[in-house]
N, CA, C, O and the ligand as a Tripos MOL2 file, in Angstrom:
@<TRIPOS>MOLECULE
protein
  281   279    71     0     0
PROTEIN
NO_CHARGES

@<TRIPOS>ATOM
      1 N          50.2910  -19.5650   73.1360 N.3       1 MET1
      2 CA         50.7060  -20.5630   74.1280 C.3       1 MET1
      3 C          51.6900  -21.5630   73.5260 C.2       1 MET1
      4 O          52.6720  -21.9490   74.1590 O.2       1 MET1
      5 N          51.4070  -21.9710   72.2950 N.am      2 VAL2
      6 CA         52.3270  -22.8810   71.6190 C.3       2 VAL2
      7 C          53.6910  -22.2280   71.4760 C.2       2 VAL2
      8 O          54.7250  -22.8890   71.5820 O.2       2 VAL2
      9 N          53.6810  -20.9010   71.2310 N.am      3 GLN3
     10 CA         54.9390  -20.1970   71.0510 C.3       3 GLN3
     11 C          55.8040  -20.2500   72.3070 C.2       3 GLN3
     12 O          57.0270  -20.3570   72.2180 O.2       3 GLN3
     13 N          55.1690  -20.1740   73.4770 N.am      4 VAL4
     14 CA         55.9370  -20.2000   74.7230 C.3       4 VAL4
     15 C          56.6890  -21.5190   74.8530 C.2       4 VAL4
     16 O          57.8210  -21.5450   75.3360 O.2       4 VAL4
     17 N          56.0650  -22.6150   74.4230 N.am      5 ILE5
     18 CA         56.7360  -23.9220   74.4730 C.3       5 ILE5
     19 C          57.9390  -23.9150   73.5310 C.2       5 ILE5
     20 O          59.0010  -24.4390   73.8660 O.2       5 ILE5
     21 N          57.7650  -23.3210   72.3540 N.am      6 LYS6
     22 CA         58.8910  -23.2250   71.4230 C.3       6 LYS6
     23 C          60.0170  -22.3920   72.0250 C.2       6 LYS6
     24 O          61.1940  -22.6750   71.8010 O.2       6 LYS6
     25 N          59.6560  -21.3720   72.7840 N.am      7 CYS7
     26 CA         60.6550  -20.5210   73.4200 C.3       7 CYS7
     27 C          61.5760  -21.3490   74.3130 C.2       7 CYS7
     28 O          62.7800  -21.0990   74.3760 O.2       7 CYS7
     29 N          61.0050  -22.3270   74.9970 N.am      8 LEU8
     30 CA         61.8010  -23.1600   75.8920 C.3       8 LEU8
     31 C          62.8930  -23.8980   75.1260 C.2       8 LEU8
     32 O          63.9190  -24.2780   75.6900 O.2       8 LEU8
     33 N          62.6570  -24.0910   73.8430 N.am      9 PHE9
     34 CA         63.6420  -24.7650   72.9980 C.3       9 PHE9
     35 C          64.4620  -23.7620   72.1930 C.2       9 PHE9
     36 O          65.1800  -24.1430   71.2680 O.2       9 PHE9
     37 N          64.3560  -22.4880   72.5430 N.am     10 GLY10
     38 CA         65.1640  -21.4690   71.8850 C.3      10 GLY10
     39 C          64.6310  -21.0160   70.5440 C.2      10 GLY10
     40 O          65.3190  -20.3120   69.8040 O.2      10 GLY10
     41 N          63.4010  -21.4170   70.2230 N.am     11 GLN11
     42 CA         62.8280  -21.0170   68.9370 C.3      11 GLN11
     43 C          61.9340  -19.8020   69.1290 C.2      11 GLN11
     44 O          60.7090  -19.8880   69.0440 O.2      11 GLN11
     45 N          62.5740  -18.6730   69.3900 N.am     12 HIS12
     46 CA         61.8110  -17.4560   69.6230 C.3      12 HIS12
     47 C          61.2650  -16.9130   68.3130 C.2      12 HIS12
     48 O          61.7960  -17.1840   67.2350 O.2      12 HIS12
     49 N          60.1930  -16.1410   68.4310 N.am     13 ARG13
     50 CA         59.5500  -15.6000   67.2390 C.3      13 ARG13
     51 C          59.3740  -14.1030   67.4390 C.2      13 ARG13
     52 O          58.8350  -13.6540   68.4510 O.2      13 ARG13
     53 N          59.8350  -13.3450   66.4600 N.am     14 ILE14
     54 CA         59.8290  -11.8990   66.5970 C.3      14 ILE14
     55 C          58.4140  -11.3150   66.5770 C.2      14 ILE14
     56 O          57.5550  -11.7570   65.8140 O.2      14 ILE14
     57 N          58.1980  -10.3380   67.4100 N.am     15 ASN15
     58 CA         56.9640   -9.5510   67.3720 C.3      15 ASN15
     59 C          57.2330   -8.3750   66.4450 C.2      15 ASN15
     60 O          57.8410   -7.3840   66.8490 O.2      15 ASN15
     61 N          56.7790   -8.4880   65.1990 N.am     16 ARG16
     62 CA         57.1310   -7.4920   64.1860 C.3      16 ARG16
     63 C          56.5570   -6.1050   64.4710 C.2      16 ARG16
     64 O          57.0200   -5.1180   63.9010 O.2      16 ARG16
     65 N          55.5930   -6.0240   65.3120 N.am     17 ARG17
     66 CA         55.0090   -4.7150   65.6180 C.3      17 ARG17
     67 C          55.8910   -3.9180   66.5670 C.2      17 ARG17
     68 O          55.6800   -2.7200   66.7560 O.2      17 ARG17
     69 N          56.8780   -4.5800   67.1630 N.am     18 ARG18
     70 CA         57.7360   -3.8950   68.1380 C.3      18 ARG18
     71 C          59.1770   -3.7980   67.6610 C.2      18 ARG18
     72 O          60.0730   -3.5150   68.4560 O.2      18 ARG18
     73 N          59.4090   -4.0260   66.3860 N.am     19 VAL19
     74 CA         60.7690   -3.9510   65.8610 C.3      19 VAL19
     75 C          61.2320   -2.4980   65.7850 C.2      19 VAL19
     76 O          60.4540   -1.6200   65.4130 O.2      19 VAL19
     77 N          62.4820   -2.2400   66.1320 N.am     20 TRP20
     78 CA         63.0520   -0.9040   66.0550 C.3      20 TRP20
     79 C          64.5260   -1.0270   65.6930 C.2      20 TRP20
     80 O          65.1080   -2.1100   65.7380 O.2      20 TRP20
     81 N          65.1110    0.1070   65.3340 N.am     21 ASN21
     82 CA         66.5010    0.1160   64.8730 C.3      21 ASN21
     83 C          67.3540    0.8880   65.8700 C.2      21 ASN21
     84 O          67.0550    2.0450   66.1680 O.2      21 ASN21
     85 N          68.4040    0.2710   66.3890 N.am     22 ASP22
     86 CA         69.2570    0.9480   67.3750 C.3      22 ASP22
     87 C          70.4610    1.6210   66.7130 C.2      22 ASP22
     88 O          71.4140    2.0110   67.3880 O.2      22 ASP22
     89 N          70.4070    1.7520   65.3860 N.am     23 SER23
     90 CA         71.4340    2.3750   64.5520 C.3      23 SER23
     91 C          72.5230    1.3940   64.1540 C.2      23 SER23
     92 O          73.3480    1.7110   63.2980 O.2      23 SER23
     93 N          72.5460    0.2100   64.7560 N.am     24 VAL24
     94 CA         73.4950   -0.8330   64.3610 C.3      24 VAL24
     95 C          72.7310   -2.0400   63.8160 C.2      24 VAL24
     96 O          73.0570   -2.5710   62.7550 O.2      24 VAL24
     97 N          71.7230   -2.4560   64.5530 N.am     25 SER25
     98 CA         70.9620   -3.6560   64.1860 C.3      25 SER25
     99 C          69.4780   -3.4080   64.3980 C.2      25 SER25
    100 O          69.0720   -2.4500   65.0560 O.2      25 SER25
    101 N          68.6870   -4.2950   63.8250 N.am     26 MET26
    102 CA         67.2620   -4.2750   64.1220 C.3      26 MET26
    103 C          67.0590   -5.0190   65.4390 C.2      26 MET26
    104 O          67.6850   -6.0450   65.7010 O.2      26 MET26
    105 N          66.1660   -4.4680   66.2540 N.am     27 ARG27
    106 CA         65.9180   -5.0560   67.5730 C.3      27 ARG27
    107 C          64.4290   -5.3040   67.7280 C.2      27 ARG27
    108 O          63.6010   -4.6870   67.0580 O.2      27 ARG27
    109 N          64.1130   -6.2190   68.6260 N.am     28 GLY28
    110 CA         62.7090   -6.5060   68.8480 C.3      28 GLY28
    111 C          62.5530   -7.3870   70.0620 C.2      28 GLY28
    112 O          63.4710   -7.5320   70.8690 O.2      28 GLY28
    113 N          61.3750   -7.9750   70.1830 N.am     29 ALA29
    114 CA         61.1000   -8.8410   71.3150 C.3      29 ALA29
    115 C          60.3190  -10.0540   70.8320 C.2      29 ALA29
    116 O          59.6240  -10.0080   69.8170 O.2      29 ALA29
    117 N          60.4530  -11.1450   71.5900 N.am     30 CYS30
    118 CA         59.7650  -12.3740   71.2240 C.3      30 CYS30
    119 C          58.2740  -12.2600   71.4970 C.2      30 CYS30
    120 O          57.8540  -11.6660   72.4900 O.2      30 CYS30
    121 N          57.4890  -12.8320   70.6090 N.am     31 ARG31
    122 CA         56.0360  -12.8210   70.7880 C.3      31 ARG31
    123 C          55.6050  -13.7060   71.9390 C.2      31 ARG31
    124 O          54.5740  -13.4630   72.5680 O.2      31 ARG31
    125 N          56.3930  -14.7330   72.2130 N.am     32 GLY32
    126 CA         55.9910  -15.6890   73.2370 C.3      32 GLY32
    127 C          56.4190  -15.2870   74.6360 C.2      32 GLY32
    128 O          55.6130  -15.3230   75.5660 O.2      32 GLY32
    129 N          57.6960  -14.8990   74.7980 N.am     33 CYS33
    130 CA         58.2450  -14.6750   76.1340 C.3      33 CYS33
    131 C          58.7760  -13.2610   76.3310 C.2      33 CYS33
    132 O          59.3030  -12.9480   77.3980 O.2      33 CYS33
    133 N          58.6460  -12.3970   75.3190 N.am     34 SER34
    134 CA         59.0780  -10.9990   75.4180 C.3      34 SER34
    135 C          60.5840  -10.8450   75.5770 C.2      34 SER34
    136 O          61.0600   -9.7600   75.9100 O.2      34 SER34
    137 N          61.3330  -11.9060   75.3440 N.am     35 LYS35
    138 CA         62.7800  -11.8270   75.4420 C.3      35 LYS35
    139 C          63.3050  -10.8770   74.3660 C.2      35 LYS35
    140 O          62.8400  -10.9270   73.2270 O.2      35 LYS35
    141 N          64.2650  -10.0100   74.7040 N.am     36 PRO36
    142 CA         64.8330   -9.1130   73.6870 C.3      36 PRO36
    143 C          65.5470   -9.9100   72.5980 C.2      36 PRO36
    144 O          66.3300  -10.8140   72.8870 O.2      36 PRO36
    145 N          65.2680   -9.5660   71.3610 N.am     37 LEU37
    146 CA         65.8970  -10.2410   70.2310 C.3      37 LEU37
    147 C          66.6530   -9.2220   69.3960 C.2      37 LEU37
    148 O          66.3440   -8.0310   69.4020 O.2      37 LEU37
    149 N          67.6430   -9.7140   68.6850 N.am     38 ILE38
    150 CA         68.4320   -8.8600   67.8030 C.3      38 ILE38
    151 C          68.6040   -9.6000   66.4830 C.2      38 ILE38
    152 O          68.7200  -10.8250   66.4650 O.2      38 ILE38
    153 N          68.6200   -8.8560   65.3780 N.am     39 ARG39
    154 CA         68.7390   -9.5160   64.0840 C.3      39 ARG39
    155 C          70.1660   -9.3920   63.5690 C.2      39 ARG39
    156 O          70.7040   -8.2900   63.4600 O.2      39 ARG39
    157 N          70.7670  -10.5200   63.2570 N.am     40 ASP40
    158 CA         72.0870  -10.5050   62.6440 C.3      40 ASP40
    159 C          71.9880  -11.1570   61.2710 C.2      40 ASP40
    160 O          70.8880  -11.3570   60.7540 O.2      40 ASP40
    161 N          73.1210  -11.4850   60.6840 N.am     41 LEU41
    162 CA         73.1230  -12.0090   59.3160 C.3      41 LEU41
    163 C          72.3280  -13.3010   59.1830 C.2      41 LEU41
    164 O          71.8270  -13.6210   58.1050 O.2      41 LEU41
    165 N          72.2140  -14.0410   60.2790 N.am     42 ASN42
    166 CA         71.5190  -15.3260   60.2240 C.3      42 ASN42
    167 C          70.0560  -15.2350   60.6280 C.2      42 ASN42
    168 O          69.3340  -16.2310   60.5910 O.2      42 ASN42
    169 N          69.6230  -14.0490   61.0110 N.am     43 GLY43
    170 CA         68.2330  -13.9050   61.4240 C.3      43 GLY43
    171 C          68.1380  -13.4660   62.8750 C.2      43 GLY43
    172 O          69.1110  -12.9920   63.4620 O.2      43 GLY43
    173 N          66.9610  -13.6290   63.4370 N.am     44 TRP44
    174 CA         66.7260  -13.1800   64.8020 C.3      44 TRP44
    175 C          67.2880  -14.1630   65.8060 C.2      44 TRP44
    176 O          67.1970  -15.3770   65.6290 O.2      44 TRP44
    177 N          67.8730  -13.6210   66.8670 N.am     45 ARG45
    178 CA         68.3900  -14.4430   67.9630 C.3      45 ARG45
    179 C          68.2680  -13.6200   69.2400 C.2      45 ARG45
    180 O          68.1280  -12.3990   69.1780 O.2      45 ARG45
    181 N          68.3200  -14.2880   70.4160 N.am     46 PRO46
    182 CA         68.2250  -13.5280   71.6630 C.3      46 PRO46
    183 C          69.3610  -12.5200   71.7980 C.2      46 PRO46
    184 O          70.4970  -12.7970   71.4130 O.2      46 PRO46
    185 N          69.0460  -11.3510   72.3460 N.am     47 PHE47
    186 CA         70.0560  -10.3270   72.5840 C.3      47 PHE47
    187 C          70.9620  -10.7790   73.7140 C.2      47 PHE47
    188 O          70.4930  -11.2000   74.7710 O.2      47 PHE47
    189 N          72.2750  -10.6850   73.4790 N.am     48 ASP48
    190 CA         73.2390  -11.1060   74.4820 C.3      48 ASP48
    191 C          73.9300   -9.8760   75.0540 C.2      48 ASP48
    192 O          74.1900   -8.9240   74.3180 O.2      48 ASP48
    193 N          74.2390   -9.8730   76.3660 N.am     49 PRO49
    194 CA         74.9280   -8.7130   76.9460 C.3      49 PRO49
    195 C          76.2020   -8.3400   76.1950 C.2      49 PRO49
    196 O          76.5910   -7.1730   76.1680 O.2      49 PRO49
    197 N          76.8570   -9.3380   75.5820 N.am     50 SER50
    198 CA         78.0860   -9.0410   74.8440 C.3      50 SER50
    199 C          77.7970   -8.2740   73.5530 C.2      50 SER50
    200 O          78.7110   -7.7450   72.9200 O.2      50 SER50
    201 N          76.5120   -8.2180   73.1680 N.am     51 ASP51
    202 CA         76.1420   -7.4320   71.9910 C.3      51 ASP51
    203 C          76.1330   -5.9480   72.3040 C.2      51 ASP51
    204 O          76.0960   -5.1170   71.3970 O.2      51 ASP51
    205 N          76.1670   -5.6150   73.5860 N.am     52 HIS52
    206 CA         76.0520   -4.2100   73.9610 C.3      52 HIS52
    207 C          77.2100   -3.3990   73.3830 C.2      52 HIS52
    208 O          78.3600   -3.8360   73.3890 O.2      52 HIS52
    209 N          76.8810   -2.2180   72.8890 N.am     53 SER53
    210 CA         77.8860   -1.3410   72.3010 C.3      53 SER53
    211 C          77.4290    0.0960   72.4820 C.2      53 SER53
    212 O          76.2350    0.3930   72.4560 O.2      53 SER53
    213 N          78.3970    0.9810   72.6650 N.am     54 ASP54
    214 CA         78.0640    2.3930   72.8120 C.3      54 ASP54
    215 C          77.4990    2.9700   71.5220 C.2      54 ASP54
    216 O          76.8790    4.0340   71.5230 O.2      54 ASP54
    217 N          77.7210    2.2500   70.4120 N.am     55 LYS55
    218 CA         77.1810    2.7210   69.1360 C.3      55 LYS55
    219 C          75.6690    2.5400   69.0760 C.2      55 LYS55
    220 O          74.9770    3.2040   68.3040 O.2      55 LYS55
    221 N          75.1750    1.6290   69.9060 N.am     56 ARG56
    222 CA         73.7430    1.3440   69.8650 C.3      56 ARG56
    223 C          72.9740    2.4230   70.6180 C.2      56 ARG56
    224 O          73.3410    2.8150   71.7260 O.2      56 ARG56
    225 N          71.9240    2.8810   70.0070 N.am     57 LEU57
    226 CA         71.0910    3.8880   70.6400 C.3      57 LEU57
    227 C          70.0420    3.1970   71.4970 C.2      57 LEU57
    228 O          69.6190    2.0820   71.1910 O.2      57 LEU57
    229 N          69.6220    3.8610   72.5760 N.am     58 PRO58
    230 CA         68.5460    3.2760   73.3870 C.3      58 PRO58
    231 C          67.2400    3.2950   72.6130 C.2      58 PRO58
    232 O          67.0880    4.0220   71.6310 O.2      58 PRO58
    233 N          66.3120    2.4910   73.0680 N.am     59 HIS59
    234 CA         64.9880    2.4610   72.4520 C.3      59 HIS59
    235 C          64.3890    3.8640   72.4760 C.2      59 HIS59
    236 O          64.4900    4.5590   73.4870 O.2      59 HIS59
    237 N          63.7670    4.2900   71.3750 N.am     60 PRO60
    238 CA         63.2060    5.6450   71.3220 C.3      60 PRO60
    239 C          62.1880    5.9130   72.4220 C.2      60 PRO60
    240 O          62.0090    7.0560   72.8400 O.2      60 PRO60
    241 N          61.5290    4.8740   72.8850 N.am     61 ASN61
    242 CA         60.6130    5.0400   74.0190 C.3      61 ASN61
    243 C          61.0270    4.0230   75.0770 C.2      61 ASN61
    244 O          60.5970    2.8700   75.0520 O.2      61 ASN61
    245 N          61.8690    4.4680   76.0050 N.am     62 VAL62
    246 CA         62.4780    3.5560   76.9710 C.3      62 VAL62
    247 C          61.4350    2.8060   77.7940 C.2      62 VAL62
    248 O          61.6500    1.6590   78.1870 O.2      62 VAL62
    249 N          60.3160    3.4540   78.0490 N.am     63 ASP63
    250 CA         59.2870    2.8110   78.8630 C.3      63 ASP63
    251 C          58.7110    1.5680   78.1880 C.2      63 ASP63
    252 O          58.2370    0.6480   78.8550 O.2      63 ASP63
    253 N          58.7600    1.5560   76.8550 N.am     64 LEU64
    254 CA         58.2010    0.4250   76.1150 C.3      64 LEU64
    255 C          59.2460   -0.6060   75.7580 C.2      64 LEU64
    256 O          58.9230   -1.6890   75.2690 O.2      64 LEU64
    257 N          60.5110   -0.2680   76.0040 N.am     65 ALA65
    258 CA         61.5790   -1.1650   75.5920 C.3      65 ALA65
    259 C          61.6030   -2.4250   76.4520 C.2      65 ALA65
    260 O          61.3860   -2.3620   77.6620 O.2      65 ALA65
    261 N          61.8650   -3.5600   75.8270 N.am     66 PRO66
    262 CA         62.0030   -4.7890   76.6120 C.3      66 PRO66
    263 C          63.2510   -4.7090   77.4770 C.2      66 PRO66
    264 O          64.2560   -4.1300   77.0640 O.2      66 PRO66
    265 N          63.1970   -5.2720   78.6490 N.am     67 ARG67
    266 CA         64.3450   -5.2360   79.5560 C.3      67 ARG67
    267 C          65.4530   -6.1220   79.0110 C.2      67 ARG67
    268 O          65.2100   -7.2350   78.5430 O.2      67 ARG67
    269 N          66.6610   -5.6110   79.0790 N.am     68 THR68
    270 CA         67.7870   -6.3910   78.5640 C.3      68 THR68
    271 C          68.3240   -7.3460   79.6170 C.2      68 THR68
    272 O          69.1460   -8.2100   79.3100 O.2      68 THR68
    273 N          67.8670   -7.2010   80.8600 N.am     69 THR69
    274 CA         68.2630   -8.1410   81.9100 C.3      69 THR69
    275 C          67.0830   -9.0600   82.1700 C.2      69 THR69
    276 O          66.2330   -8.7570   83.0080 O.2      69 THR69
    277 N          67.0240  -10.1630   81.4700 N.am     70 ALA70
    278 CA         65.8690  -11.0580   81.5530 C.3      70 ALA70
    279 C          65.8870  -11.8270   82.8550 C.2      70 ALA70
    280 O          64.9920  -12.6340   83.1080 O.2      70 ALA70
    281 ZN         60.5090  -16.4540   73.1900 Zn       71 ZN71
@<TRIPOS>BOND
     1     1     2 1
     2     2     3 1
     3     3     4 2
     4     3     5 am
     5     5     6 1
     6     6     7 1
     7     7     8 2
     8     7     9 am
     9     9    10 1
    10    10    11 1
    11    11    12 2
    12    11    13 am
    13    13    14 1
    14    14    15 1
    15    15    16 2
    16    15    17 am
    17    17    18 1
    18    18    19 1
    19    19    20 2
    20    19    21 am
    21    21    22 1
    22    22    23 1
    23    23    24 2
    24    23    25 am
    25    25    26 1
    26    26    27 1
    27    27    28 2
    28    27    29 am
    29    29    30 1
    30    30    31 1
    31    31    32 2
    32    31    33 am
    33    33    34 1
    34    34    35 1
    35    35    36 2
    36    35    37 am
    37    37    38 1
    38    38    39 1
    39    39    40 2
    40    39    41 am
    41    41    42 1
    42    42    43 1
    43    43    44 2
    44    43    45 am
    45    45    46 1
    46    46    47 1
    47    47    48 2
    48    47    49 am
    49    49    50 1
    50    50    51 1
    51    51    52 2
    52    51    53 am
    53    53    54 1
    54    54    55 1
    55    55    56 2
    56    55    57 am
    57    57    58 1
    58    58    59 1
    59    59    60 2
    60    59    61 am
    61    61    62 1
    62    62    63 1
    63    63    64 2
    64    63    65 am
    65    65    66 1
    66    66    67 1
    67    67    68 2
    68    67    69 am
    69    69    70 1
    70    70    71 1
    71    71    72 2
    72    71    73 am
    73    73    74 1
    74    74    75 1
    75    75    76 2
    76    75    77 am
    77    77    78 1
    78    78    79 1
    79    79    80 2
    80    79    81 am
    81    81    82 1
    82    82    83 1
    83    83    84 2
    84    83    85 am
    85    85    86 1
    86    86    87 1
    87    87    88 2
    88    87    89 am
    89    89    90 1
    90    90    91 1
    91    91    92 2
    92    91    93 am
    93    93    94 1
    94    94    95 1
    95    95    96 2
    96    95    97 am
    97    97    98 1
    98    98    99 1
    99    99   100 2
   100    99   101 am
   101   101   102 1
   102   102   103 1
   103   103   104 2
   104   103   105 am
   105   105   106 1
   106   106   107 1
   107   107   108 2
   108   107   109 am
   109   109   110 1
   110   110   111 1
   111   111   112 2
   112   111   113 am
   113   113   114 1
   114   114   115 1
   115   115   116 2
   116   115   117 am
   117   117   118 1
   118   118   119 1
   119   119   120 2
   120   119   121 am
   121   121   122 1
   122   122   123 1
   123   123   124 2
   124   123   125 am
   125   125   126 1
   126   126   127 1
   127   127   128 2
   128   127   129 am
   129   129   130 1
   130   130   131 1
   131   131   132 2
   132   131   133 am
   133   133   134 1
   134   134   135 1
   135   135   136 2
   136   135   137 am
   137   137   138 1
   138   138   139 1
   139   139   140 2
   140   139   141 am
   141   141   142 1
   142   142   143 1
   143   143   144 2
   144   143   145 am
   145   145   146 1
   146   146   147 1
   147   147   148 2
   148   147   149 am
   149   149   150 1
   150   150   151 1
   151   151   152 2
   152   151   153 am
   153   153   154 1
   154   154   155 1
   155   155   156 2
   156   155   157 am
   157   157   158 1
   158   158   159 1
   159   159   160 2
   160   159   161 am
   161   161   162 1
   162   162   163 1
   163   163   164 2
   164   163   165 am
   165   165   166 1
   166   166   167 1
   167   167   168 2
   168   167   169 am
   169   169   170 1
   170   170   171 1
   171   171   172 2
   172   171   173 am
   173   173   174 1
   174   174   175 1
   175   175   176 2
   176   175   177 am
   177   177   178 1
   178   178   179 1
   179   179   180 2
   180   179   181 am
   181   181   182 1
   182   182   183 1
   183   183   184 2
   184   183   185 am
   185   185   186 1
   186   186   187 1
   187   187   188 2
   188   187   189 am
   189   189   190 1
   190   190   191 1
   191   191   192 2
   192   191   193 am
   193   193   194 1
   194   194   195 1
   195   195   196 2
   196   195   197 am
   197   197   198 1
   198   198   199 1
   199   199   200 2
   200   199   201 am
   201   201   202 1
   202   202   203 1
   203   203   204 2
   204   203   205 am
   205   205   206 1
   206   206   207 1
   207   207   208 2
   208   207   209 am
   209   209   210 1
   210   210   211 1
   211   211   212 2
   212   211   213 am
   213   213   214 1
   214   214   215 1
   215   215   216 2
   216   215   217 am
   217   217   218 1
   218   218   219 1
   219   219   220 2
   220   219   221 am
   221   221   222 1
   222   222   223 1
   223   223   224 2
   224   223   225 am
   225   225   226 1
   226   226   227 1
   227   227   228 2
   228   227   229 am
   229   229   230 1
   230   230   231 1
   231   231   232 2
   232   231   233 am
   233   233   234 1
   234   234   235 1
   235   235   236 2
   236   235   237 am
   237   237   238 1
   238   238   239 1
   239   239   240 2
   240   239   241 am
   241   241   242 1
   242   242   243 1
   243   243   244 2
   244   243   245 am
   245   245   246 1
   246   246   247 1
   247   247   248 2
   248   247   249 am
   249   249   250 1
   250   250   251 1
   251   251   252 2
   252   251   253 am
   253   253   254 1
   254   254   255 1
   255   255   256 2
   256   255   257 am
   257   257   258 1
   258   258   259 1
   259   259   260 2
   260   259   261 am
   261   261   262 1
   262   262   263 1
   263   263   264 2
   264   263   265 am
   265   265   266 1
   266   266   267 1
   267   267   268 2
   268   267   269 am
   269   269   270 1
   270   270   271 1
   271   271   272 2
   272   271   273 am
   273   273   274 1
   274   274   275 1
   275   275   276 2
   276   275   277 am
   277   277   278 1
   278   278   279 1
   279   279   280 2
@<TRIPOS>SUBSTRUCTURE
     1 MET1         2 RESIDUE 1 A MET
     2 VAL2         6 RESIDUE 1 A VAL
     3 GLN3        10 RESIDUE 1 A GLN
     4 VAL4        14 RESIDUE 1 A VAL
     5 ILE5        18 RESIDUE 1 A ILE
     6 LYS6        22 RESIDUE 1 A LYS
     7 CYS7        26 RESIDUE 1 A CYS
     8 LEU8        30 RESIDUE 1 A LEU
     9 PHE9        34 RESIDUE 1 A PHE
    10 GLY10       38 RESIDUE 1 A GLY
    11 GLN11       42 RESIDUE 1 A GLN
    12 HIS12       46 RESIDUE 1 A HIS
    13 ARG13       50 RESIDUE 1 A ARG
    14 ILE14       54 RESIDUE 1 A ILE
    15 ASN15       58 RESIDUE 1 A ASN
    16 ARG16       62 RESIDUE 1 A ARG
    17 ARG17       66 RESIDUE 1 A ARG
    18 ARG18       70 RESIDUE 1 A ARG
    19 VAL19       74 RESIDUE 1 A VAL
    20 TRP20       78 RESIDUE 1 A TRP
    21 ASN21       82 RESIDUE 1 A ASN
    22 ASP22       86 RESIDUE 1 A ASP
    23 SER23       90 RESIDUE 1 A SER
    24 VAL24       94 RESIDUE 1 A VAL
    25 SER25       98 RESIDUE 1 A SER
    26 MET26      102 RESIDUE 1 A MET
    27 ARG27      106 RESIDUE 1 A ARG
    28 GLY28      110 RESIDUE 1 A GLY
    29 ALA29      114 RESIDUE 1 A ALA
    30 CYS30      118 RESIDUE 1 A CYS
    31 ARG31      122 RESIDUE 1 A ARG
    32 GLY32      126 RESIDUE 1 A GLY
    33 CYS33      130 RESIDUE 1 A CYS
    34 SER34      134 RESIDUE 1 A SER
    35 LYS35      138 RESIDUE 1 A LYS
    36 PRO36      142 RESIDUE 1 A PRO
    37 LEU37      146 RESIDUE 1 A LEU
    38 ILE38      150 RESIDUE 1 A ILE
    39 ARG39      154 RESIDUE 1 A ARG
    40 ASP40      158 RESIDUE 1 A ASP
    41 LEU41      162 RESIDUE 1 A LEU
    42 ASN42      166 RESIDUE 1 A ASN
    43 GLY43      170 RESIDUE 1 A GLY
    44 TRP44      174 RESIDUE 1 A TRP
    45 ARG45      178 RESIDUE 1 A ARG
    46 PRO46      182 RESIDUE 1 A PRO
    47 PHE47      186 RESIDUE 1 A PHE
    48 ASP48      190 RESIDUE 1 A ASP
    49 PRO49      194 RESIDUE 1 A PRO
    50 SER50      198 RESIDUE 1 A SER
    51 ASP51      202 RESIDUE 1 A ASP
    52 HIS52      206 RESIDUE 1 A HIS
    53 SER53      210 RESIDUE 1 A SER
    54 ASP54      214 RESIDUE 1 A ASP
    55 LYS55      218 RESIDUE 1 A LYS
    56 ARG56      222 RESIDUE 1 A ARG
    57 LEU57      226 RESIDUE 1 A LEU
    58 PRO58      230 RESIDUE 1 A PRO
    59 HIS59      234 RESIDUE 1 A HIS
    60 PRO60      238 RESIDUE 1 A PRO
    61 ASN61      242 RESIDUE 1 A ASN
    62 VAL62      246 RESIDUE 1 A VAL
    63 ASP63      250 RESIDUE 1 A ASP
    64 LEU64      254 RESIDUE 1 A LEU
    65 ALA65      258 RESIDUE 1 A ALA
    66 PRO66      262 RESIDUE 1 A PRO
    67 ARG67      266 RESIDUE 1 A ARG
    68 THR68      270 RESIDUE 1 A THR
    69 THR69      274 RESIDUE 1 A THR
    70 ALA70      278 RESIDUE 1 A ALA
    71 ZN71       281 GROUP 0 **** ****
């Protein structure tokens, strides 16, 4: 519950059990709000539509993948 409040301030926290690799970056979801996250050089941040690339592979199990349209 505390995490959800942090989410409102943009301090998302990765759910390490759901991390996967799309062949370009590590991807995951927030533990508090399930928002899709992506890891770049500075750490985890929310996935942005502009991050989309044809090089990125879909989640190996699409049914479990977090929705990219939040
Ligand atoms: Zn969050």
